[in-house]
Structures are given as C-alpha cells and as structure tokens.
C-alpha positions as CSV (number, residue, x, y, z in Angstrom):
1,M,18.6,-24.3,66.5
2,S,21.7,-22.4,67.0
3,N,22.9,-19.4,64.5
4,N,25.6,-21.7,63.1
5,D,23.0,-24.2,62.2
6,N,21.2,-21.4,60.4
7,A,24.3,-20.5,58.6
8,K,24.9,-23.8,57.2
9,S,21.4,-24.4,56.3
10,S,21.2,-21.5,54.0
11,E,24.7,-22.0,52.5
12,N,23.4,-25.9,51.9
13,K,20.1,-24.7,50.4
14,Q,19.5,-26.0,46.5
15,L,18.4,-22.9,44.6
16,L,18.1,-25.0,41.5
17,H,17.7,-22.8,38.1
18,L,16.8,-24.5,34.7
19,V,18.3,-22.7,31.7
20,F,16.5,-23.5,28.0
21,G,16.1,-22.0,24.9
22,G,14.7,-21.7,21.4
23,E,13.3,-20.0,18.3
24,L,10.4,-17.4,18.9
25,D,8.0,-16.6,16.3
26,D,7.7,-13.1,17.2
27,L,10.1,-11.2,19.0
28,Q,7.7,-9.1,21.1
29,A,6.2,-12.4,22.7
30,V,7.3,-15.8,24.0
31,N,5.8,-18.3,21.8
32,F,8.3,-20.8,20.4
33,R,8.5,-21.5,16.8
34,D,8.9,-25.4,17.5
35,L,8.5,-26.9,20.9
36,D,10.4,-30.4,20.0
37,A,13.4,-28.2,19.0
38,L,13.8,-26.5,22.5
39,D,17.4,-26.4,23.6
40,I,17.6,-27.6,27.3
41,V,20.9,-26.6,28.6
42,G,20.6,-27.8,31.9
43,I,19.7,-27.5,35.6
44,F,22.1,-25.5,37.6
45,P,22.7,-25.4,41.6
46,S,22.9,-21.5,41.8
47,Y,21.6,-18.6,39.7
48,E,25.6,-17.5,39.3
49,T,26.0,-21.0,37.5
50,A,23.0,-20.8,35.5
51,H,23.5,-17.1,34.4
52,R,27.2,-18.3,33.0
53,A,25.6,-21.2,31.2
54,W,22.9,-18.7,29.6
55,K,25.1,-16.1,28.5
56,A,27.3,-18.8,26.9
57,K,24.5,-19.8,25.0
58,A,23.2,-16.6,24.2
59,Q,26.6,-15.7,22.8
60,Q,26.7,-18.8,20.6
61,T,23.3,-18.0,18.9
62,V,23.9,-14.3,18.7
63,D,23.3,-14.2,14.9
64,N,20.0,-15.4,15.2
65,A,17.8,-12.6,16.3
66,H,15.0,-15.1,17.1
67,M,16.8,-17.6,19.2
68,R,16.2,-16.9,22.9
69,Y,17.4,-18.3,26.3
70,F,15.9,-18.3,29.9
71,I,16.7,-18.9,33.3
72,V,13.9,-20.3,35.3
73,H,14.0,-20.1,38.9
74,M,13.0,-24.0,39.6
75,H,13.4,-23.3,43.4
76,R,10.6,-20.8,43.2
77,L,8.3,-23.2,41.7
78,L,9.1,-26.1,43.9
79,D,8.9,-23.9,47.0
80,P,6.6,-21.1,46.5
81,D,6.6,-19.9,50.2
82,G,10.3,-20.2,50.6
83,D,9.6,-22.3,53.8
84,G,11.8,-25.6,52.7
85,R,8.6,-27.4,52.5
86,F,7.0,-29.0,49.5
87,G,3.6,-29.5,49.1
C-alpha cells in the first residue's frame, strides 16, 4: 500500500459517535432516573459533529440540573484494538 493509499484510508475511516442523554438520579453518579426516557440524539460520523449535537442538546436543557448528555466513542467499542478488524 502506498503512502497515498494510507492517507485515503485514514481520511475515509468512520469514527462513529453516539450522543444521548437523560435525567440523572444523583449528580455525583451516572444512574438515569428513567431508562425508557433516554434521549437518543443520534449517531455521528466524527467527534466534531457529535460534539456540536451534544452542545446543542446540553444548551437546550441548561435549566434542568439533572439532565446530562454524553458522547460515546462507538468506534472504540467496535474496534478496541484499532486495527480495522471486528471480532
């Protein structure tokens, strides 16, 4: 594989991120009050797009101190070794 192929491969690599949130029971822990009420914002192709979505949702719920949104690095769960192989 040439250097150009390596550059294209890393540019096209999907780094999926999940943004979700919900109300916490306690501000010192991550235990949700109602799992059925979790807000699944979406899955995004990069950290930058996920961060924009996270920030928008966090700003919409700023008046509720118990509401928290999170970014999950799905690509790390799907490919924990970072070698591009699953399983």
